[in-house]
N, C-alpha and C positions, 0 to 999 in steps of 0.2 A: 528592599526591592519593591516597586510599584508593581501593581497587579496588571497582567495583559488586558488588551481593549477587551471589552465586554463580548463574549461569545467567542472567544479565542482561547485556546489552550496555552499553557506556556511555551511551548514548543511544538512546530509543525514543520513538515517538509514539503519542497517541491520535486516531484519527479517529472521528468522530460521524454517525450515521445516525438516519434517523426508524424506520426497522426493523431494529435492530441484529442480532437474530436471523438474520433472512434475509440481511443483509449477511456475516454471519460464513459462513454456508454458501457463498454466492456466492464471496466472497474465496479460499476454500480450493478450490473447484473451477476457478474462473477463473485465478486467480495462483499455485496451489499452496501456499498456506500451511497450518499445521497448527495445530487447536487445542490450545494448552498449557492453558487453563482458561476455562471458560465457567459462570458463575453467574448463575442466572436467578431472579428474583424471583418472588412469588406469583403475580402476572399475567402471567408469560412475558417481562416486559421484563428485559434483559440488565442485570444490577448490574455485573457487571466481566468482561471478557474479555481474554484473551492469546492471539494468534496468532503463529506463529514460521516463519520460514524459517531455516535455518542461517546462524548470525552476526546475526541480526537478529530483532527482536520489535515488534509493534503491538499497541495495545489498542484494540478497537472498543467504542464505547459507544452508548448510547441517547441522542438528544438530549435529550429530556425528556418529562414526561408524569407521571402520578401518582405514578410511583415514583421521579423525579429533578426534583422542581420547582426544585432548587438550580441545576440546568443550563441556566436561562434565559440564560445567555451563549452558549451552544451553538448552532449552526445548520448546516444541511448546503448544500451549494451551491444546491440547489433551492430553498432558501427564500431564497437571495440572488439569484436571478435567474440563477443559473449561475456566479456569481464564486465564485473558491477563494481561500483565504487561506494554504493551504498546499499544497505536492505533495510526494509521497513518490517517491523515487527509489530502485530496487531491482536490485542485480547479480544477474544471471541467467547461466547458463552457455550458453545458445542463445537469443538473442533472437528468431530466425525462429521457433523451434518454440514459445517462450513465447508470441510474439504469436497463433500459430494456437490455441493452447489457450485464450487469453484470448477470441478471436473466436468460437470454437466455444461459449462459455458466455454469449455475448451482450454481451461489452464492445463499446463504440464505439471503432473504433481511428481516434485524432484524427491520429496520423502514423504512417505504415507503417514498418517497420524501414529504417534507413539507416545507413550508416558516415560517420562525421565524423572525418577526421584533423585534429589539432590542431597539426602541425609534428613536425619531427624531435625537437625537445627536449621534446616533451610526449608525448601518447598518441593513439590511435585507440579510438573506441568504437562500436558497433553499437547504436542506441536505437530505441525506439518509444513513442508516448504512447497511453495507454488512458484512457476514462472509463467508471467503474463505474457501477452502477445508478441511484445516487443523486447523480450528477455530480462526484465526485471524481476529478481527473486524476492520473494515476499514470505515472512514466517508468519503463522498464526497460532497462537498460543492460548490455553484454556488451563488456569490454575485449578488444580484438582487438590492440593494440600496446601495449607500455609504453614510457614515455621511454627514449629512447636505443637502442632496438631498430631495426634497420634497416626502412625502408619498402618 
């Protein structure tokens, strides 16, 4: 298997919003992503974007509109009655501090930070779940114990 292009992780995801420009600003404020690239069309709609955290990258796109009629297959959770077809999981250094940052930016905290220990042969994580401004669910996790480490 060849390496991915330089500067790209092996896998990334695209998340679609009705108002992608607003979502980009909000995701950066609430979740700590940084804009790597943002291409706006003449009408201000987002043509392409790349947001990154160390070790990861997401693309935020416009659902549809005059600039994107080919995206008729895309929808936000709001358009699907709150249903999600994917959820993003992001590793962070401090789940509690990250949760407070997201809450301060207006994220709905669907699940407060909690530690789950999967057993001596596995790991323990501290996680929380946040819902963004258009209904996408995000899980943020902090590894607190690796497999084989004492409990």
